[in-house]
C-alpha positions in Angstrom: -30.7 -15.2 -15.9 -27.2 -16.4 -15.5 -25.1 -14.3 -12.8 -21.4 -14.5 -12.1 -18.2 -12.6 -12.3 -16.7 -11.4 -15.4 -12.8 -10.0 -15.6 -12.4 -6.4 -16.6 -9.4 -5.5 -18.1 -7.3 -2.9 -16.3 -4.7 -0.5 -17.9 -1.9 1.3 -15.7 -0.4 4.7 -16.1 2.8 5.9 -14.3 4.9 9.1 -13.8 8.7 7.7 -13.9 10.2 11.1 -13.5 7.8 11.9 -10.3 8.9 9.5 -7.7 7.5 5.9 -10.2 4.1 7.1 -8.9 1.2 5.1 -10.4 -1.2 8.0 -12.0 -4.1 5.7 -13.0 -5.6 2.4 -12.8 -8.6 1.9 -15.0 -10.8 -0.6 -16.3 -14.8 -1.0 -17.3 -15.2 2.9 -17.3 -14.0 3.2 -13.6 -10.6 4.8 -12.0 -9.6 2.8 -9.3 -6.9 5.3 -7.8 -7.9 8.3 -5.8 -6.5 11.7 -6.4 -5.6 13.9 -3.5 -6.2 17.7 -3.0 -2.6 18.4 -2.5 -1.0 20.7 -4.9 2.9 20.8 -5.4 3.4 16.8 -5.8 5.4 17.7 -9.0 7.7 20.4 -7.2 8.8 18.2 -4.6 12.6 17.8 -3.9 14.4 14.5 -2.4 13.5 13.9 1.0 10.8 16.5 1.3 7.8 16.2 3.5 5.1 13.8 1.8 2.7 15.0 -0.6 -0.4 13.2 -0.5 -1.4 13.3 -4.4 -3.2 10.1 -4.6 -2.5 7.3 -6.8 -0.1 4.5 -6.1 3.3 5.8 -4.5 6.3 3.5 -4.1 7.5 3.2 -0.4 10.9 2.1 0.1 13.0 1.6 2.4 10.1 2.4 5.1 6.5 3.8 5.1 6.5 5.8 7.9 9.7 7.5 9.8 12.4 8.9 8.2 12.0 10.1 5.4 8.3 10.1 5.3 7.3 7.4 2.9 10.9 6.3 2.0 13.6 7.6 -0.4 11.8 6.9 -3.6 8.8 8.7 -4.2 10.7 12.0 -4.3 13.0 11.4 -6.5 13.1 10.9 -10.2 13.4 7.3 -11.8 15.2 6.5 -15.2 13.7 4.9 -17.9 14.9 1.1 -18.3 13.0 0.2 -21.4 9.3 -0.9 -22.2 7.2 -0.4 -19.1 10.7 -0.5 -17.1 11.9 2.3 -14.5 15.1 2.4 -12.4 15.8 4.2 -9.4 19.5 4.0 -8.1 20.2 5.1 -4.3 23.6 4.9 -2.3 22.4 1.7 -0.7 20.1 -0.2 -3.5 19.1 -0.2 -6.8 15.1 -1.0 -7.3 14.1 -1.9 -10.7 10.3 -2.1 -11.8 8.6 -3.5 -14.8 4.8 -3.1 -15.3 2.9 -5.0 -18.1 -0.9 -5.4 -18.8 -1.2 -9.1 -19.5 -4.4 -10.2 -20.8 -6.1 -7.4 -18.7 -4.3 -7.9 -15.6 -1.5 -5.6 -14.3 1.6 -7.3 -13.3 4.3 -5.3 -11.8 7.7 -7.2 -11.1 10.5 -5.6 -8.6 13.8 -6.4 -8.1 15.7 -4.9 -5.6 19.9 -5.1 -5.5 21.6 -4.3 -2.2 24.4 -5.4 0.0 23.4 -8.9 1.7 21.6 -8.3 5.0 20.2 -4.9 3.9 16.9 -4.4 5.8 13.9 -2.7 4.0 10.2 -2.1 4.0 8.4 -1.7 0.8 4.6 -0.8 0.2 2.6 0.0 -2.9 0.8 3.0 -1.4 -2.3 2.4 -3.3 -5.0 5.1 -2.7 -8.3 3.7 -3.8 -11.6 5.8 -5.0 -14.1 3.7 -3.0 -17.6 4.8 -2.2 -19.0 4.4 1.6 -20.2 1.0 1.0 -16.9 -0.5 -0.1 -15.2 -3.2 2.2 -12.0 -5.3 2.3 -12.2 -8.9 2.1 -9.2 -10.9 3.9 -9.1 -13.9 5.5 -11.0 -13.7 9.0 -8.5 -14.3 11.9 -5.5 -12.5 10.5 -3.3 -11.0 12.9 -3.6 -7.4 12.5 -1.3 -4.6 14.4 -3.1 -1.6 15.1 -1.1 1.8 15.1 -0.9 4.2 17.7 -3.3 6.4 16.1 -5.8 3.9 16.8 -5.5 4.2 20.5 -7.9 7.3 21.0 -10.6 5.2 19.6 -10.3 2.1 22.3 -11.5 2.1 26.0 -8.7 4.2 28.2 -5.9 2.0 29.3 -6.2 -0.3 26.4 -2.9 0.4 24.8 0.2 -0.9 26.1 2.5 1.7 27.3 5.3 2.1 24.8 4.7 -0.4 22.4 4.5 0.5 18.8 1.4 -1.4 18.0 -1.5 -3.6 19.4 -2.4 -6.8 17.7 -5.9 -8.0 17.2 -7.6 -10.5 14.9 -9.1 -9.5 11.5 -11.8 -8.2 10.7 -12.3 -6.1 14.3 -8.8 -6.0 16.1 -9.4 -4.9 19.6 -12.9 -4.4 18.9 -12.7 -1.9 16.0 -14.3 -3.0 12.6 -12.0 -2.3 9.8 -13.5 -4.1 6.7 -16.1 -1.9 6.2 -15.3 1.9 5.6 -18.7 3.6 5.6 -19.1 7.5 5.5 -16.7 10.0 7.1 -16.8 9.7 11.0 -13.5 11.9 11.5 -11.3 9.1 12.2 -7.8 8.0 10.9 -6.0 4.8 11.6 -3.5 2.6 9.9 -3.0 -1.4 10.4 -1.0 -3.9 8.9 -2.6 -7.3 8.2 0.3 -9.9 9.0 1.4 -12.9 6.5 -1.7 -11.8 4.4 -0.4 -11.5 0.8 -4.1 -11.1 -0.9 -7.1 -9.2 -0.5 -9.9 -8.1 -2.6 -11.7 -4.7 -2.0 -15.5 -5.0 -3.0 -17.5 -1.9 -4.2 -20.7 -2.6 -5.3 -20.4 -4.8 -8.5 -16.7 -4.2 -8.7 -14.1 -6.5 -7.1 -10.3 -5.7 -7.3 -7.9 -8.3 -6.5 -4.4 -7.3 -5.2 -2.1 -10.2 -4.5 1.9 -10.0 -3.7 4.3 -12.8 -4.6 7.9 -12.9 -2.8 9.5 -16.2 -1.6 11.2 -16.1 1.6 10.3 -12.4 2.8 7.5 -11.4 5.1 4.3 -10.4 3.2 1.4 -8.0 4.5 -1.2 -6.0 3.7 -1.2 -2.3 5.2 -4.5 -0.4 5.5 -4.9 3.5 5.6 -8.3 4.3 6.8 -8.8 7.9 6.7 -12.2 8.9 7.1 -12.0 12.6 7.5 -9.5 12.5 10.4 -6.4 13.6 8.8 -4.7 15.9 8.5 -5.9 17.9 11.6 -6.1 21.2 9.4 -8.3 20.5 6.4 -8.9 16.7 6.7 -10.2 14.6 3.9 -11.3 11.3 3.0 -8.4 8.8 1.7 -8.3 4.9 1.9 -5.2 2.7 1.4 -4.9 -0.5 0.7 -1.3 -1.5 0.4 0.6 -4.6 -0.6 3.7 -4.8 1.5 7.4 -6.6 2.1 7.5 -6.3 6.0 5.2 -6.0 8.8 5.6 -2.7 10.2 5.1 0.8 8.9 8.5 2.1 10.3 11.4 0.6 9.6 12.8 1.6 13.0 10.2 -0.4 14.6 10.7 -3.5 12.8 11.8 -6.3 14.7 14.0 -9.3 13.4 11.3 -10.9 11.6 9.2 -7.7 10.4 11.3 -6.5 7.4 12.7 -7.9 4.2 16.2 -9.0 4.2 18.5 -8.8 1.2 20.0 -12.7 1.2 23.5 -13.4 0.2 22.8 -13.4 -3.5 22.5 -9.3 -3.1 19.1 -9.5 -4.6 15.3 -9.7 -3.5 12.6 -10.1 -6.5 8.8 -9.5 -5.9 5.9 -9.6 -8.0 2.5 -7.5 -7.5 -0.7 -8.8 -9.5 -3.7 -6.7 -9.8 -6.9 -7.7 -11.4 -10.6 -6.6 -11.5 -14.0 -8.2 -11.9 -17.7 -7.4 -12.2 -20.7 -9.2 -11.3 -23.3 -9.3 -14.0 
C-alpha cells in the first residue's frame, strides 16, 4: 500500500459587512474554523469590546491594547470587486483580495498609510482542533510568552515589569506549547518570532499557514485557551495567527517589533493557506 500526503482543496467564505471576518475555511469534509459561543457579533459597533465569535478576524493596527483586537473587526468593509474588500480609516486604508487558487487559499493585502506609520496585523484564526492536535514550527524558534503565562511558571520567574519572557520553541521557559491536549483550565498567548510558516497537524489532516512580506517582521501568534478564559464561563479556543510584528500590543512594540510603512506609503503581504491529508 502506498502512503503519503494528498492535497485537500480549501474553500473560504467571509462577511465583508461584519469586519471582514472569515466565516468558513472548509475542505475534505472538514471545517477548520471554530465557531465561538458569544452572541451579538452582528450587533457590534465601532470600538466595542471584542466579541469572540470564532472564525478568522482581521486585527489591525494592534491585537491587544486599544482598541481590543484593533479597529477593523468591528467596522463594515466595502466591496472592492470579486473577492476583494476594503476598509478605510483616518490613518490607513486596507485592501484584501482572497482567491482559491487550485484549492489553495491566497489572501493578498495592501495597506496604504503615511510613511513611518507603525502597526501590528494578525490573522486571528481560531481553529476547530481535537485534543490530539499539535503545532509544528522550527525547534529553537525564539518565543515570547505574555504575562498570563506567569501563573504557570515557578514563583519569581517573571521579570518585574517586562511585557514578555522569551524562551525557545517548543517549550519556552519549560512550558510545552506545541501540543494542545485536553482542557486544563489554562489560557496563554505567545508569539513565535521570525516564524513565517507553521503547520497544524490534527490526525490525518495538516493545515499549512505561510506569510510572505518583504522587509517587515513576520511572526506567528498562538492563543492557547484550554478552558482558562474568560473567568466567567471559560471555554476552549485555539488561535494560530500569522502576524506582521512581534508583539500583541502595539503600545509594547519596540523599534523592530512593529511593521512600518516605508517611503512608498504602502505595505503589501500575502497569506497562503493549504491543506493535506495522509492516505
